[in-house]
C-alpha positions in Angstrom: -9.6 9.5 -21.4 -12.8 8.1 -20.1 -11.9 8.9 -16.5 -10.8 12.4 -17.5 -14.2 13.1 -19.2 -16.0 11.7 -16.3 -14.0 14.0 -14.0 -14.6 17.1 -16.2 -18.3 16.4 -16.4 -18.5 16.0 -12.5 -16.3 19.0 -11.8 -18.8 21.6 -12.9 -21.4 19.9 -10.6 -19.2 19.8 -7.6 -17.8 23.3 -8.0 -21.3 24.8 -8.5 -21.8 23.9 -4.8 -18.9 25.9 -3.5 -20.2 29.3 -4.6 -16.8 30.8 -5.8 -14.3 29.7 -8.4 -11.2 31.2 -10.0 -10.3 31.5 -13.7 -9.3 27.8 -13.8 -12.8 26.8 -12.5 -11.4 25.6 -9.2 -13.4 25.8 -6.0 -12.3 28.5 -3.7 -14.0 29.1 -0.3 -13.9 32.8 0.9 -10.6 32.8 2.8 -10.5 36.3 4.6 -11.2 34.7 8.0 -8.8 31.8 7.4 -5.2 32.0 8.5 -2.7 31.5 5.8 -0.5 28.4 6.0 2.7 28.6 4.0 5.2 26.4 5.9 3.4 24.4 8.5 5.3 22.5 11.3 2.9 19.5 11.5 1.2 18.5 8.2 -0.8 15.7 9.9 -2.6 17.8 12.5 -3.2 20.9 10.5 -6.8 20.6 9.4 -8.0 24.3 9.3 -7.0 27.1 7.3 -5.8 27.3 3.8 -2.8 26.4 1.8 -1.3 28.8 -1.0 -0.1 27.0 -4.1 1.1 29.1 -7.0 -0.6 32.1 -5.5 -4.0 30.6 -5.1 -5.5 29.7 -1.8 -7.2 26.4 -1.2 -9.3 25.5 1.8 -7.8 22.6 3.7 -11.1 21.3 5.0 -13.1 21.4 1.7 -10.7 21.1 -1.2 -11.4 17.8 -2.9 -10.3 18.4 -6.5 -7.6 20.7 -8.2 -7.1 20.9 -11.9 -4.2 23.0 -12.9 -3.8 21.9 -16.5 -2.3 24.4 -18.9 -1.9 27.0 -16.1 1.6 28.0 -17.1 2.9 27.2 -13.7 6.6 27.2 -12.8 8.9 25.8 -10.0 8.4 22.6 -8.0 5.2 21.2 -6.7 5.0 22.8 -3.2 5.2 20.4 -0.3 2.4 22.3 1.3 0.1 20.4 -1.0 0.3 17.7 1.7 -2.0 19.8 3.9 -4.9 19.1 1.6 -6.1 15.9 3.3 -9.4 15.9 1.7 -8.0 16.0 -1.9 -9.3 13.3 -4.1 -8.3 14.4 -7.5 -5.1 16.3 -8.4 -4.3 17.2 -12.0 -1.2 19.3 -12.8 -0.5 18.5 -16.4 0.8 20.4 -19.4 3.0 22.8 -17.3 6.5 22.3 -18.9 8.0 24.6 -16.3 7.0 22.5 -13.3 10.2 20.7 -12.3 11.8 18.9 -9.4 10.5 15.8 -7.7 7.1 14.6 -6.7 6.9 15.7 -3.1 6.7 12.9 -0.5 4.2 15.0 1.4 1.6 14.3 -1.3 1.3 10.9 0.5 -0.4 12.8 3.4 -3.4 13.2 0.9 -4.8 9.8 2.0 -8.0 10.3 0.2 -6.3 10.9 -3.2 -7.7 8.7 -5.9 -6.7 10.3 -9.2 -3.2 11.8 -9.8 -2.3 13.2 -13.2 1.1 14.8 -13.6 1.6 14.4 -17.4 3.7 16.6 -19.6 5.6 18.4 -16.9 9.4 18.4 -16.2 9.4 16.2 -13.1 12.4 14.1 -12.2 13.5 11.7 -9.6 11.3 8.7 -8.5 7.7 8.5 -7.5 7.9 8.4 -3.7 6.7 5.2 -1.9 4.5 7.6 0.1 2.6 8.4 -3.2 2.6 4.9 -4.6 1.2 3.6 -1.3 -2.0 5.6 -1.6 -5.0 3.8 -2.9 -4.9 5.5 -6.2 -7.4 4.5 -9.0 -5.6 6.4 -11.7 -1.9 7.5 -11.9 -0.7 9.4 -15.1 2.9 10.6 -15.1 3.7 10.4 -18.8 6.1 12.8 -20.5 8.4 13.7 -17.6 11.9 12.6 -16.7 11.0 10.2 -13.9 13.1 7.1 -13.2 13.2 4.1 -11.0 11.6 0.7 -10.9 8.0 2.0 -10.7 6.3 -1.3 -11.7 8.3 -3.3 -9.0 7.5 -0.6 -6.5 3.8 -0.9 -7.4 3.9 -4.5 -7.0 5.8 -4.3 -3.7 3.3 -1.8 -2.3 0.3 -3.7 -3.7 -1.0 -0.5 -5.4 -2.2 -2.5 -8.3 -5.0 -3.7 -6.2 -6.7 -0.3 -6.6 -4.9 1.2 -9.5 -6.8 0.6 -12.8 -5.9 3.6 -15.0 -2.3 4.5 -15.6 0.2 6.0 -17.9 3.9 5.7 -17.3 5.1 6.3 -20.8 7.9 8.5 -22.0 10.0 8.5 -18.9 13.2 6.8 -17.8 11.7 3.9 -15.8 13.6 0.6 -15.6 13.3 -2.9 -14.1 11.4 -6.0 -14.7 7.7 -6.3 -15.1 6.2 -8.3 -12.1 4.0 -11.2 -12.9 1.0 -9.5 -11.2 1.0 -7.1 -14.2 0.3 -9.7 -16.8 1.6 -9.0 -20.3 2.0 -5.1 -20.2 5.1 -3.5 -21.5 7.2 -0.8 -19.7 6.1 2.5 -21.0 2.6 1.2 -21.5 -0.6 3.1 -20.6 -3.9 1.3 -20.0 -6.0 -0.3 -17.5 -5.7 -3.2 -15.1 -8.4 -5.7 -14.7 
């Protein structure tokens, strides 16, 4: 909650610099001169242009935060999100018609620090490509995710940067590694 409040307070300051925002308060750079990118061939080298997610365009070079909470979105999270290599905060919560799996291409967002995917209808596992990021917060509660997420976090050493998390109300299994101390599976809280 503290991290979310801090983000929301900082969001208005950051977006006021961009000059244009949509009905969700998200930064939008004027895109009339940018080529549209819908299904790129090479995610790692595509650093100009824009990406269209759920009908909204996001500038690849300047988009650092996206908050699509309560946006009544449908379908899977588009793999094109992996183009947003400057992305630091991604919040897609409380959209019960968002389904499918968390895209592996999200792992291309190497600057991503805060990932909030609560209260959707996501299934499958959290990809290693995503767990391997230097995330500071990871919230995936109230989905249908499965796997041995705590063991994966331990294996990938994600716990070294991850301090704010919520894995509750999913189908995770496995043992709790010693590096996690006394937490319980389905727990939300902070490391350290």
